[in-house]
N, C-alpha and C positions, 0 to 999 in steps of 0.2 A: 614800589617797595624799596625801602632803604636798607642799608647795611645792617642796622640794628634789628630790623624786621627779619632779615635772613638769619641773624644770630639767634633770635628768639625761636625761630622754627627749627633750628638745628637740633639734632638728637643728642648732642654732647656739649658740655661747657666749652667755650672758645679756647680756654687754656689747654685743653686736651685735644685740640684739633689735629687732624691728620692731613696728609697731602690730598686724600680723596675729598675731604671737607673743603679744602681750598679750591679744588677743581669744580666742586659743586657751586661754590661762590662765584667763580669765573663764569660758569654756565648760566647762573642766575643773572649776572650782569650782561651777558651776551644776548639773552632772550627776554630781558625785561621790556615790557611795553612802554612806548614813549608816552610821556605825560601830556603831550600836545594832542594826542588822539588823532582825529581825522584832519586836523589843521596843520599837518606837517608840511614844511616848506622845503625840505631837503630831498635829494634824489635817492637816498638809500632806502632801505626797507621800512624804516620807522620803528624798528625794534632795537633794543640794546643800547648800551652806552658807547661813546666814542672810544677808540683804542687808547688815546692819550689819557682819558679819564680812568680807564681800567688800569693802565700802567701806574698812574699816580696812586690809586687806591691799593694796588698790590704792594707798592713801595712802602706805604704806611703800615700795612699788615705785616710785611717782612720786618720792618723796624720794630714793631710792637713785639713780635716773637723773639727778635734778637734781645730786646730789653728783658723780657720774661726769662729767657735762658740765662742772661748775665746775672740777674738778681736771684737766680735759683728758685723762681716761682713756678716755672714749668719743669716737670720732672724729666721729660724727654729732652735730650740735649740737641736734637736735630730740629732745625727750623722747617716747618711744613711748607713754607712758601718756596724756599730754595732760590737759586739764581743760576743763570748761565755760567758756564766755566770758561775762563780765559785761557787760551793755549798760547804760550809765548811763541813768537815767530809766525803766527797765523792770524794776525790782527785783521788783515784785509782780504785774505784768500783762504780757501780751504774750508773744511767743515769745523764748526764749533758746536759744543753742546749749548742748547738754548734754554731759557727759562720756561715757565708754564704758559706764558701768554706771548704769542708772536707779536713783534713790533712791526707795524706797517703804517704807512701814511696814505690816505685816500688822495687820489689824483684829482686835480681841479676839473670841474665840469666845463667842457667847451661846447657851446651851443651848436647845434647842427644847422643845416641850411635853412 
């Protein structure tokens, strides 16, 4: 299923999306079946998109809502995607508020014996 298919199934127009709609979109990306089906050559579960792909798609959605807010097309002044908050002085240590999707990198596979 593509992003446009998800938008078509949504209960409200994308201009009026809420944070709950964005979370549902992320959930759809995480649980989307792999198009390669049974011929998966990777070690992960075979479902969902890669974290980097989801990060890129959320960036595009965030920028779209920023544009809609700037042009006053969207009535709600808050971006439903949001982003993590930077706390000065805590760039490398301490707790920071994070965005909707956790950023991680899969470790390389090391063959066993």
